[in-house]
Each structure stands twice: as structure tokens, then as C-alpha cells.
N, C-alpha and C positions, 0 to 999 in steps of 0.2 A: 429548670429549678423546681425543687418541690414546692408546691403550694397546697393550700387548704388542710395543712396539719396542725391542729390546735390543742396542745396538752392544756389539761384544765385543773390538775391539782399539782400540789409541790413535786411530789414524787415523779409526776410525769414530767414537768417542767425539768426537773435535774436530769431525768433520763433524757430528754431533749438535748440539754446543755452537755452532757457527756459524750452524746452521739455526734454532736457538732464539733466539740473539742477533740475528739479522735481522729476525725476527718482532717482538722485544720494541722494537728500534729503530724499526721501521716504527709500531708502536702509538704511540710516544711523540714521533715526529717528523712523517711524511708523513700518518699516519691520525689525528694528535691530536686532531682535533675529535670524531670518532667514538668515539674511546676516552674522551675527557672526558664525552661525553652517556652512555656506558654505565655510567660509576662514578657513578651516582645515590646519594647518601648515604641516601635512603629505602629502599633495597634492603638485603638482608643483607651478610653478610661477605664481600666479593668479592675475588678474587684476579686477578692478572694472568698467563697462561700463554703461553709462547712455545713453538712447536712446530718438530721438526725440517725441516718442511715450508716454513719461512720465514714461516709465518701466526701469528697471535696471537688470544687470546680472552679475555674478562673472564668468569668463572664462578665459582661457589661451590665451596669446597674439596672434595675427594674424599671421598665418604661413607665408604669402606672405613677402617679404623684398623688397622695404620698404611697409609698410602697407598702405591700401586705405587712412586711416585717422590717425593722430598722436594717440598714444597709451597712456592709463592711466598709473599710475607707476605700475611697475612690483613687484611681490612678496609681495603684501600686507599682505597675509596670514601668512608669515613666522613670522612677528613681533606679531602676534594676543596674543600668551600667554606670550609673554615677556615683555608686558607693561600692566599698568592698562588700563581696558577697554576703559574709558573714553579718555585717553590720545591717545590710538590707534585710536579710532573714529575719534579724532580732528585731527590727521596726515593724516588719509586717506581723510577727508574732505579737508584738506590744498592742497594735491596733487590732489584732484578732481576739486578743483578751478583752478589749474594750467592748468589741462587737458581741461576743458571747454574753457578757452581763448584759448588754443593751436588750438583747433578744429576749433573755431569761426574765428581766424585770418588765419588760414589755407585756410578755404572758401574763405576768404577776398583777400590773395594773390592769389588763384588760379583763381577767376574771377574777378581779376584785380580791386578791389577797390582803389580808389584814397585816397589821404590824408584826404580829407572831408569825405568819405565814412567812412574810419578807424576810424575817430575821432567820428563819429556819432554813430557808432556801439559800440565803447567802452563807450561812454556816456550813451548809453541805458542800456547795461551790469552793468555799475557802479552804476546806480539808484536802482539796486536790492541788497539785502544782499548777502553776500558771502555764500557759503555753509558752510564754517567754522564758520561765524556768527550765522547761523541758527542752526548747530549742537550744539554749545556751549552755546547757550542762549543768546549771545551778542546782536543779532538783537532784541529780545524782550526786553532787558535791556535799550538798546538806545531809543527804542520807548517810553518806560516808562519815561525815563529821560526827553525825548522832552515834554511829555504830563505834567509831573509834575513840568517843569519849566514854562509852561504856564499857569498852573491852580494852581500854588504854593500858600497855603494860609500861613499866618504868626502865626497861632495858637501856634505851638510849640515854637516858638521864644518868644511869649508873656509869655508863662508859665515858661521859663528858661532864666535865664540871658545869657547863652551861648548856641548856638545850640547844640542840642543832637540828636542822631540817634533814629528813632522809632524802628528800628530792629538794634541789636549791629553790628558796623563794616560796615554798608551799607549806610551810609550817603553821597549821591554823593557829596555835596559840601555846605557849609555854604550859606545861602540865601543872595545875595548881597543887600546892604541897599537901593540902589535907587529903587528897584522894592517894596519895602514895605514902602517907604516914606510916612508918614502920618498915616500909620496903626500901627507903634509902638511909644510907648511913648519914650521921650528922653533918659532917663536913660537906658532902653533895648537897645535902639540904640548905646548909646556909648560903653556900655560893650560889645554889639555884635561886634563892629567895633574894639574892642581890640583883638580878637581873633588872635592869632599867632601859626605858625607851630611850634611844638616841635623840629623838627629837624633843620631847618634853621632860625627860629626866624623871618620870614616875615609874612605880614598880608596875609590874604586871598584874592584871586581875583574871580570874578564872573564867569571866564571861565575856572577854574581849579577844579580838582575833589579832595576832602578831604575825609578823614576817620579818625574816632576817635576811641583811644585805649580803650577797654572794662576794662582794668586794673587800669592805671593811669588817663584816662579820657582826655588825651591830645590829640588834634587835629594835624593832619600831612597832608602835601601836598602828595598826592598819588605818585607823581614822586621822592618825598624825601625818601620815604620808599619802592619803588619799588613795588607798588600795583596798578594794573589798575582797571577801574570800572567792567571789566568782571571779573577778579580774585576776587574781592570784594564779587561778587554775590555768591561766593561758602563758603565765610567765616562765619562760625556761630559766633565765637568769636575772635576778633582781638586783637593779642598783639603786640605793638610796638616793635623794636628791644630792646630796653632797658629792657622793662618788659621781653621779651623772654629770654634774657641773664640772668636776676635775677633768673628766674625759673630754668635755666639750671645747676646753680651751686649748688654742694652739700651741 
């Protein structure tokens, strides 16, 4: 493990953060097979370390107490075979995010960063997607949604009286009327405006995530049926709670 590396300015701590973050992302994405093999549950309490050089390492915790730097989550290997691989990787990613912040703010405290420096450091860190967002694909989805909102065309609203998903279960939200004003004829616009949530009965709003049931074709607020945009990304066919219950009965 690397030791004796001490960044002293906000910019240096941020560079250190970015390097360690890149190493962790590499372990959990491009090098995932190698990482998975190294986390043998038969071995002792293992940690995933990221280094400023953008490298990663699976190793035992430091022997000195207290360690030179805050330590990553211990024992990540013990849960490897007890969980779905995707869920296990997501859990390691969350703990990796927590560790990255701990290391950066450890440096901040050690080198006497004042309130303004800490705020600037956190702002720089917060501008990057988290390891968890990268590993689960949420970062790419957020980027796609941003571009689709800015470049959205009204074609599919013209061909249907109500908005439909191009891919089942993954429509981010019905297009707000004011963005397409003048592009829709009045009849389409009226019908579009009447789209109601199948759970709460309220109209859609432009800043809310919506999802359509592939069975009954009703639209729902994501929050009403407890579906997030990240979760919707992995749903091939979405069934609302009502349709799921019907299917479950003998």
C-alpha cells in the first residue's frame, strides 16, 4: 500500500480523491472479474483500497492502530457469495464512496482547512458522479435524461393520444405541455394534459418521474409505486402493484 503521500492544498486533496476514485471504479467495472476473484470469502477480513495513482488493491487492514489513513469497509469478501453479484458490487461501491470522503476530509482536518476550503473541496467532489452512480449505471442514465429533456421531440406524442414508452417501463416522464406548445394540435394537447396517476389520481408534473404499466397501460408517479429512475433502468417489463397482485392469485 502507498504510504507517506500527504496532499496539502484543496486542489491536491481533490487530485488525490480523483485518483483513488478512478482506481475504485476500475476495480468495480473494467477489472470486476479480477476483483471478484480476489475477494475470496475463505480469506481474512479484506478491504478494497484505491490509490492516487488510479490503481486498486484488495488487502488486509493496516496493522498499525490507528492507521495512517481512514480504512475502507472491512470484510467485503465475507458477503461476496451470500448476495447477488450486482447487489454486492453496489454495496462495496457505497462503502467506497464513504471511504473516499473520509480520506479527503481527514486530509482537510489534518492540514487545517477552514470552512471555506472544506466547502470548496466538497463542492468539487460533489460535481463528480459517485462510485455507486457509476457502478449501477445511474450516472449514464442521468446524463441521458438531461440530453433527452433538452433535445426531446414531440413525435411520439403526435402519434399517440397519451404518451407511451418507446421501451416498456422506461419512460422518464410524460413531456410537459409548455415545452411542446405549438408543436401539438389542440386535441392531442388536451388529451395529453388529462394523463393521471393510476395510484393517486393527480396530474403529471414536468419535474416528476413517471412509469407506465405494460399490462394495464396506466401511468404512475414513480414515487407512488416506489420506482426510481435507476431501478426502472433494469426493468424489462413493468407491472403496477394492481397487475402484480392479479397475477399472483391462483
